[in-house]
C-alpha positions, 0 to 999 in steps of 0.5 A, spaced: 447 558 484 445 552 487 446 549 479 453 552 479 455 550 485 453 543 483 456 543 477 463 546 480 462 541 485 462 535 479 468 538 477 472 538 483 475 531 482 477 532 474 480 538 477 484 535 482 486 529 478 489 534 473 492 538 478 496 533 481 498 530 475 501 536 472 504 537 480 507 530 479 510 531 472 513 538 473 515 537 480 519 530 478 522 534 472 524 540 477 526 536 483 527 529 481 523 527 487 518 521 485 511 523 482 507 520 487 509 525 492 507 530 489 500 527 488 499 525 495 501 533 497 495 536 492 490 531 494 492 533 502 492 541 500 485 540 496 481 536 501 475 538 505 478 540 511 484 544 508 482 548 502 475 545 501 476 544 493 474 536 494 467 534 497 467 530 503 467 522 501 460 519 502 458 515 507 458 508 502 465 511 499 463 512 492 465 512 486 472 515 487 474 510 493 472 505 487 477 508 483 482 508 488 480 500 490 481 498 482 488 502 482 490 499 488 488 492 485 492 493 479 498 495 483 497 489 488 497 484 481 503 487 479 507 486 486 504 479 486 506 478 479 513 479 481 514 475 486 518 469 485 516 463 490 522 459 487 527 464 490 523 464 496 524 456 497 531 457 495 532 462 500 528 461 506 531 466 510 528 472 506 521 469 509 525 469 516 527 476 515 519 478 513 517 475 519 522 477 523 522 485 522 514 485 522 514 482 528 519 487 531 515 492 528 509 490 531 512 490 538 516 496 537 510 500 535 506 497 540 510 499 546 511 506 543 504 507 543 503 504 550 508 509 552 504 515 550 498 512 554 493 510 547 488 505 549 490 497 548 485 497 542 489 503 539 495 500 540 494 494 537 491 497 531 497 502 531 502 496 531 498 492 526 498 497 521 505 499 522 507 492 520 505 494 513 509 496 507 505 500 502 506 497 495 503 502 492 509 507 493 514 501 493 511 498 486 510 505 482 517 508 484 521 502 483 518 502 476 519 510 476 527 509 477 527 503 473 531 499 479 533 492 479 538 488 484 538 485 491 535 491 495 530 492 489 528 485 489 527 483 496 523 490 498 518 487 493 518 480 496 518 483 504 513 488 502 508 483 499 509 479 506 508 485 510 501 486 506 499 479 509 501 479 515 498 486 516 492 484 513 491 479 518 493 482 524 488 489 523 482 484 521 484 480 528 484 486 532 478 489 528 474 482 530 477 483 537 473 490 537 467 487 534 466 481 540 468 487 544 471 481 549 478 479 549 476 472 551 474 471 543 481 472 541 481 465 538 475 467 534 478 473 532 484 470 530 480 464 527 476 469 522 482 472 520 485 467 518 479 464 514 478 470 510 486 470 509 485 463 506 479 464 502 482 470 499 488 467 497 484 462 493 479 466 490 485 470 487 488 464 485 482 461 481 483 467 477 490 466 476 488 459 473 482 461 469 484 468 466 490 465 463 487 459 461 481 463 457 486 467 453 490 461 451 484 458 449 483 465 445 490 464 442 491 472 444 495 471 450 501 476 449 496 481 445 490 481 450 493 480 456 494 487 459 486 489 458 484 481 460 487 482 466 485 489 468 478 487 467 479 481 471 482 485 477 476 490 477 471 484 477 476 480 483 476 487 487 468 487 486 467 480 488 472 480 495 468 487 497 461 484 496 463 477 499 467 481 505 474 478 503 481 482 503 482 485 496 489 485 498 490 478 499 486 476 493 490 481 488 497 478 490 495 471 489 491 473 482 498 476 480 502 470 484 498 465 480 499 468 474 506 469 474 507 461 475 502 460 469 508 463 465 504 469 463 509 474 460 508 482 460 511 486 455 515 492 457 510 496 454 504 493 459 508 494 465 503 499 470 497 497 465 499 503 460 495 509 461 489 506 465 494 504 471 497 511 470 491 515 471 488 510 476 495 511 480 494 519 480 486 517 483 489 513 488 494 517 491 489 523 491 484 520 494 488 517 500 490 524 501 485 527 501 481 523 507 486 526 511 484 532 516 490 537 518 487 537 525 487 530 526 495 531 523 497 536 528 494 532 534 497 526 533 504 529 530 509 527 537 506 520 537 506 520 529 514 522 529 516 517 534 512 511 531 515 513 524 522 513 527 521 506 531 518 503 525 524 505 521 529 503 526 525 496 527 525 494 519 532 496 518 535 493 524 530 486 522 532 486 516 539 487 517 539 482 522 538 477 517 542 480 512 549 475 512 544 469 513 540 471 507 546 472 502 547 480 502 552 485 506 550 488 512 549 495 508 544 492 503 540 489 508 540 495 512 538 499 505 532 494 504 530 495 511 530 503 509 526 501 502 520 498 507 519 506 510 512 507 505 506 506 508 501 511 507 496 508 501 496 501 504 493 504 511 489 509 509 485 504 505 484 499 510 482 504 515 476 507 510 473 500 508 473 499 516 470 505 517 465 503 512 463 497 515 461 501 521 468 500 525 468 507 528 474 506 533 479 508 527 476 515 528 480 516 534 487 513 532 489 521 530 496 519 530 495 514 523 493 521 520 499 524 521 504 518 520 500 517 513 501 525 512 508 524 513 509 518 509 505 520 504 510 525 502 516 522 505 516 515 504 517 515 496 523 520 497 526 515 502 525 509 498 528 513 492 534 514 496 535 508 499 535 505 492 540 510 488 544 509 495 544 501 494 547 503 486 540 500 484 537 506 481 540 512 477 543 518 481 537 523 481 537 529 476 533 534 475 533 541 471 536 547 473 
């Protein structure tokens, strides 16, 4: 009997991933909604605290977390690859917009959490995490919708900036918790800045070395997908071993590779079948870490945080819309497109927890926010792209 149960446990993840993929395919066909919304829903339902099909993750994260990290790294590489530094230099108001909307989000969420009586460290963590926009959701939905235009490109660039700012703020907050005294706030900020700098440098080195090796081999276009996928796997492993940020490193890797004039063909978008598979793993794993009891306990604060975050990002981007060269309407839609949050936050929290930062266990509102945006974030982004007329209207089978 014990051997039989062991076999069933071993089949849990393959079963969940297959079921999630089927739900995504049929769900997208029947409803026209993004596939990743269905991936997250399946992961949440099958999780240990819910139906109990998926086992609880091991203390060290396990193989599934590693696969999710690699999938996330591939998406971050692609996001970095799509960032155009020349455009940001030509139009610096885009960078100003990102700093303003992220700062406004931090302040808004901090004040709401304070009104709900959250502890100081919890307020700082909630505010830091809320600055982010999930690159996994943004990149996948944009690719799935074949979206292009001002709102699409600005959402991608602001998403990358949000990720870097959120990692900096979150690492600084974790540093404060480790020091356990706000007299060391300078040290916490400095350590966070050093981590970002070394992570970016590591990713940039990969962005210089990998294209150089491919040019020496004379097979740049043919072998770029496999080579970059292997390089991302190695980069993720190195950053975790050294305590660096894989988010910043993967973004820097993609950004440097782009400016080394390495071109991807259409067939290589999403890293092909490997990228598709790891995306399913990533979203199922992220949702499977959520407990319905925590989701329910933090539901009221979560709804308030989601609304305040949406208003802050929309207002922040809209305020600089004309200065950055777009209409108020497209500015507002760009802010709405920054709604997705879930996967980025879940992976940051998982790694903080495995590093021994137990304060994240008390952030019940995070579980509720991530569950709400795991399902609805992709849908909101999809609608923003459709309303901006940068993606086709959703069609689904009758």
